[in-house]
N, C-alpha and C positions, 0 to 999 in steps of 0.2 A: 414495530409489530404489536398490534393490540392483543394483550394476553387476558383480558378480563372475562372472555367467554370460554376460556380453556379450563380444563380440569386442573387441579392443584399440581399433579405431578408434571404435566406437560407445561404449565406456566413456569415452574421451577426450572425445567430443562431448557426452555426458551431464555430465561434470565441467565442460566449458566452459559449458554451459548453467546448471548450478548456480551457477557463479562469476558468470555474468551476472546472474543472478536476485538473488544476494546483493548486487551492487552497486546494485540499484534498489529493494531491499526497504525497506519503511518499518517504523520501530519504534513500538510502542504507547507505550513510556515517553517518547520524544521528543515524539509527539503530545499526551499529556497535560501534559508540561512546557510546551509551547507554549500549549496551552489555558489553563493557569494563569497564564502571563505575559501573553500577548497574545491570549487567547481573545476578549476583547470587540472586537477588531479583525479576527478571523477568521485569525489567524496559524497555527492548527493546520489550518485548511481550506486555506490556501496550501501548507503542507507536503504535504498529501495530494493536491493537484492539483485542488481544487475552486475554480478561480480565480473563476468567476462569483459562486458563493456567498460566497467571501471578500471580494469587492468589495462585495457588497450588506451583509454584516455590517460592513464597515468604515465604510460611509456611514450605517448605522443604529445603530451601536454595539451590534452583536450582538443587533439587534431589541430594543433597549432593555434588553439583559441577558437577556431571556427565552430567546432562541435560544441564548445562550451557555451558560446554566444547563442547558438540555435537552440540549446537545451532550455533557455529561458522561456521558450514558447511551449515546451513539451513537458516540463517538469509537473505541473498540475494535473495534466491528463495521464501521466504515467502513475502518479500517486492514486488517482481515482481507480485506475486499472488494477494496481497492486491491491488496494483495498477490496475492491470487488472480488478479486480471486481468493483473497485470504477469508473473506467473509463466507464465500461459497464453500470453501474447504472446511471451515469451522461448523457451518450448518449441515454439510453432508457428513462429517465425522460424527455427528450427534443424531443423524437421521431426521433432521428438520427440513422440510420443504420450505424455502423462503421466497416470498412473493415480492420482496422488495427491489430485487434485481432480476427482471425478466431476462430470459435466455434469447 
């Protein structure tokens, strides 16, 4: 977001929002690393906040490994979705209309 044309108080508010978002943003590399190490137990899903699915994966050993193998194709998209949702929550909490992610 270009903040050069905003008044100082709005620029600071946007910078605060960006800092808040950066503190809750999830990383695709971390999600894939967790998938490699503890994917069979749903560790990557816990990281992304999918607690119910994580518990189910834990008790079924990743759907006998099938669910875990299929997740390799869906982890990056899930990270993008989680990040988009978290960014929208931060921006709306601070009353900022964000054009980076159109609805």
